[in-house]
BASE-571960 format. One record per atom (N, C-alpha, C): x, y, z; residue number from 1. Coordinates in pm, whole numbers. Each point is the difference from the previous one (the first is absolute). Layout:
BEGIN
((X Y Z) NUM)
...
***
This chain:
BEGIN
((10129 10908 8840) 1)
((-27 19 142) 1)
((44 -123 77) 1)
((-20 4 130) 2)
((41 -110 86) 2)
((-105 -109 7) 2)
((8 -79 105) 3)
((-88 -116 16) 3)
((-130 34 71) 3)
((-12 119 55) 4)
((-116 34 82) 4)
((-121 38 -85) 4)
((24 73 -104) 5)
((-109 54 -82) 5)
((30 -28 -146) 5)
((-104 -33 -75) 6)
((20 -26 -143) 6)
((36 129 -72) 6)
((70 -13 -111) 7)
((35 117 -81) 7)
((-125 74 -44) 7)
((-103 -75 -36) 8)
((-125 61 -47) 8)
((-66 85 108) 8)
((-12 -54 121) 9)
((-61 75 110) 9)
((86 122 36) 9)
((131 -18 4) 10)
((89 113 31) 10)
((-17 110 -105) 10)
((-2 -36 -127) 11)
((-18 99 -107) 11)
((-135 71 12) 11)
((-104 -75 32) 12)
((-133 61 16) 12)
((-4 98 116) 12)
((61 -38 112) 13)
((4 90 117) 13)
((73 129 -33) 13)
((118 -13 -59) 14)
((79 120 -33) 14)
((-76 86 -101) 14)
((-59 -62 -100) 15)
((-74 76 -101) 15)
((-118 74 62) 15)
((-75 -68 87) 16)
((-115 63 65) 16)
((45 118 87) 16)
((110 -18 71) 17)
((51 108 87) 17)
((52 117 -84) 17)
((75 -28 -105) 18)
((53 107 -86) 18)
((-114 77 -65) 18)
((-103 -71 -42) 19)
((-115 66 -62) 19)
((-70 90 101) 19)
((-9 -45 124) 20)
((-72 77 103) 20)
((76 122 49) 20)
((129 -14 25) 21)
((74 109 64) 21)
((118 53 -81) 21)
((29 -59 -113) 22)
((103 52 -89) 22)
((138 4 64) 22)
((67 111 -19) 23)
((139 15 44) 23)
((15 10 152) 23)
((-109 10 73) 24)
((8 3 147) 24)
((31 -139 57) 24)
((-14 -104 -81) 25)
((25 -136 46) 25)
((147 -19 37) 25)
((22 -51 120) 26)
((137 -28 47) 26)
((29 -150 -2) 26)
((-91 -81 56) 27)
((25 -145 5) 27)
((-132 -75 12) 27)
((7 -128 -38) 28)
((-114 -91 15) 28)
((56 -131 56) 28)
((-61 -46 109) 29)
((41 -126 61) 29)
((-121 -89 15) 29)
((10 -120 -52) 30)
((-104 -103 13) 30)
((35 -85 121) 30)
((-103 -44 75) 31)
((30 -85 116) 31)
((-114 -95 31) 31)
((38 -109 66) 32)
((-94 -96 57) 32)
((32 -8 149) 32)
((-66 -90 70) 33)
((32 -14 143) 33)
((140 -55 22) 33)
((59 -64 -102) 34)
((128 -66 18) 34)
((116 60 -77) 34)
((-27 84 -99) 35)
((108 46 -86) 35)
((-31 137 -59) 35)
((101 59 -63) 36)
((-17 132 -61) 36)
((97 13 -116) 36)
((-37 88 -92) 37)
((89 30 -112) 37)
((-27 143 -48) 37)
((105 77 -9) 38)
((-14 134 -56) 38)
((-3 -16 -152) 38)
((-108 45 -61) 39)
((-16 -19 -144) 39)
((30 126 -79) 39)
((17 111 70) 40)
((37 125 -67) 40)
((72 91 98) 40)
((107 61 -47) 41)
((70 104 75) 41)
((43 105 -101) 41)
((-47 122 21) 42)
((32 108 -92) 42)
((151 21 -8) 42)
((47 23 -120) 43)
((142 25 -22) 43)
((44 118 85) 43)
((118 -12 57) 44)
((55 106 81) 44)
((-28 -15 149) 44)
((-86 -94 37) 45)
((-27 -24 142) 45)
((87 -114 49) 45)
((36 6 128) 46)
((85 -102 59) 46)
((-79 -128 24) 46)
((59 -110 -39) 47)
((-64 -131 19) 47)
((27 -56 139) 47)
((50 82 88) 48)
((42 -45 133) 48)
((-111 6 104) 48)
((-120 36 -37) 49)
((-109 13 97) 49)
((-21 -133 73) 49)
((-50 9 122) 50)
((-27 -119 80) 50)
((-130 -64 -48) 50)
((8 -67 -114) 51)
((-118 -59 -62) 51)
((-69 -100 91) 51)
((78 -85 65) 52)
((-58 -101 89) 52)
((-69 68 118) 52)
((63 102 58) 53)
((-60 71 112) 53)
((-130 69 -39) 53)
((1 68 -113) 54)
((-122 65 -48) 54)
((-108 -105 -24) 54)
((37 -110 -66) 55)
((-99 -102 -33) 55)
((-56 -64 125) 55)
((86 -28 98) 56)
((-50 -58 125) 56)
((-105 90 62) 56)
((22 129 -4) 57)
((-98 94 53) 57)
((-129 -2 -83) 57)
((12 -4 -130) 58)
((-118 2 -86) 58)
((-78 -130 6) 58)
((64 -109 40) 59)
((-70 -128 15) 59)
((-105 7 111) 59)
((14 96 90) 60)
((-102 17 104) 60)
((-136 26 -64) 60)
((0 42 -125) 61)
((-125 23 -73) 61)
((-83 -125 -19) 61)
((64 -116 -2) 62)
((-78 -124 -9) 62)
((-90 -13 123) 62)
((52 36 115) 63)
((-78 -2 124) 63)
((-105 110 -3) 63)
((38 116 -52) 64)
((-92 114 -9) 64)
((-124 -37 -79) 64)
((18 -74 -108) 65)
((-115 -43 -81) 65)
((-100 -76 85) 65)
((49 -90 84) 66)
((-87 -80 84) 66)
((-68 85 107) 66)
((76 91 61) 67)
((-53 84 106) 67)
((-112 89 -52) 67)
((18 56 -119) 68)
((-97 94 -56) 68)
((-109 -67 -83) 68)
((4 -132 -9) 69)
((-101 -72 -79) 69)
((-140 21 60) 69)
((-93 33 -84) 70)
((-142 14 40) 70)
((-24 112 100) 70)
((71 109 -11) 71)
((-28 115 86) 71)
((-100 92 -68) 71)
((-53 93 76) 72)
((-94 96 -56) 72)
((69 96 -97) 72)
((132 3 1) 73)
((75 86 -91) 73)
((7 -56 -141) 73)
((-32 -129 -14) 74)
((9 -64 -131) 74)
((132 -74 -14) 74)
((30 -43 -120) 75)
((120 -78 -28) 75)
((126 85 15) 75)
((101 -58 63) 76)
((131 64 10) 76)
((62 5 -139) 76)
((49 116 -43) 77)
((50 16 -136) 77)
((151 15 -11) 77)
((59 98 70) 78)
((143 22 -11) 78)
((49 88 113) 78)
((131 6 15) 79)
((66 80 103) 79)
((94 100 -66) 79)
((12 117 57) 80)
((98 98 -44) 80)
((85 37 121) 80)
((131 -5 -18) 81)
((92 46 103) 81)
((67 125 -54) 81)
((4 102 83) 82)
((54 130 -41) 82)
((138 18 60) 82)
((96 35 -85) 83)
((138 24 41) 83)
((38 142 -38) 83)
((111 43 48) 84)
((47 136 -26) 84)
((17 29 -149) 84)
((46 -100 -76) 85)
((26 23 -142) 85)
((-76 -95 -91) 85)
((-111 -52 45) 86)
((-77 -87 -87) 86)
((-102 -82 75) 86)
((-55 -98 -70) 87)
((-109 -81 54) 87)
((21 -147 -31) 87)
((-60 -84 82) 88)
((-6 -142 -24) 88)
((-147 -39 1) 88)
((-46 -65 -106) 89)
((-137 -47 -10) 89)
((2 -152 -3) 89)
((-78 -64 90) 90)
((-6 -145 7) 90)
((-139 -47 -39) 90)
((-4 -102 -86) 91)
((-125 -63 -41) 91)
((17 -150 18) 91)
((-98 -64 64) 92)
((1 -146 17) 92)
((-131 -54 -53) 92)
((11 -106 -79) 93)
((-117 -72 -49) 93)
((24 -148 29) 93)
((-87 -57 81) 94)
((11 -141 39) 94)
((136 -29 62) 94)
((82 -84 -66) 95)
((125 -45 61) 95)
((124 66 -59) 95)
((-18 111 -70) 96)
((117 72 -52) 96)
((-28 149 -4) 96)
((109 76 -9) 97)
((-15 144 2) 97)
((117 68 -68) 97)
((-7 131 -1) 98)
((108 81 -56) 98)
((6 129 79) 98)
((122 52 15) 99)
((10 136 50) 99)
((80 80 -100) 99)
((-44 123 -16) 100)
((51 89 -103) 100)
((50 126 69) 100)
((121 40 -31) 101)
((49 127 54) 101)
((-1 104 -111) 101)
((-33 122 39) 102)
((-11 110 -96) 102)
((61 126 60) 102)
((28 93 -88) 103)
((33 135 43) 103)
((-129 64 51) 103)
((10 123 47) 104)
((-119 73 41) 104)
((-92 17 -121) 104)
((-131 -11 24) 105)
((-96 14 -110) 105)
((-137 36 57) 105)
((-92 34 -88) 106)
((-135 38 40) 106)
((-74 -120 59) 106)
((-83 23 100) 107)
((-70 -106 72) 107)
((-90 -83 -91) 107)
((-60 59 -100) 108)
((-89 -75 -89) 108)
((74 -111 -75) 108)
((128 17 -23) 109)
((76 -102 -71) 109)
((13 -128 81) 109)
((-9 8 132) 110)
((10 -121 83) 110)
((-117 -94 -25) 110)
((-118 55 -14) 111)
((-117 -84 -28) 111)
((17 -70 -134) 111)
((48 72 -99) 112)
((22 -58 -132) 112)
((108 -107 6) 112)
((109 29 70) 113)
((109 -96 15) 113)
((-48 -127 69) 113)
((-67 14 113) 114)
((-47 -116 76) 114)
((-99 -81 -82) 114)
((-87 65 -71) 115)
((-98 -69 -84) 115)
((70 -80 -110) 115)
((101 59 -62) 116)
((73 -69 -107) 116)
((72 -123 54) 116)
((66 12 116) 117)
((72 -113 59) 117)
((-99 -108 43) 117)
((-110 40 61) 118)
((-103 -94 43) 118)
((-53 -81 -119) 118)
((-24 67 -112) 119)
((-51 -66 -119) 119)
((99 -107 -48) 119)
((128 33 -6) 120)
((101 -96 -45) 120)
((10 -117 96) 120)
((4 26 130) 121)
((11 -109 98) 121)
((-124 -89 -1) 121)
((-116 57 -19) 122)
((-124 -78 0) 122)
((-9 -94 -120) 122)
((64 37 -109) 123)
((-3 -84 -120) 123)
((90 -121 12) 123)
((93 3 91) 124)
((101 -107 12) 124)
((-54 -117 78) 124)
***
């Protein structure tokens, strides 16, 4: 992997995502407030996506954590963005996060996916 994320963390993220959603997994991107690295891209998909643009948008989640801190709704857990042909799930823990893109899938799998990513990020 690159300089942004350790090989071990990247492998753990991909493994957790693959275990949660199987073949629906499209990509996994790790990010901090300053950098990003795509750690998985399913074979057959174009690597030309605007990774920086997507990541810049998902970095807004660092602010979201602060805004939603200590609300009556409880702790902020994850975000799901719905697209015509798939989904993007973002999870942030402390100063790092990941967003995962998937094909269409059952809603219950999102909770499992977000929980798996949260667990890996929290251990780091």
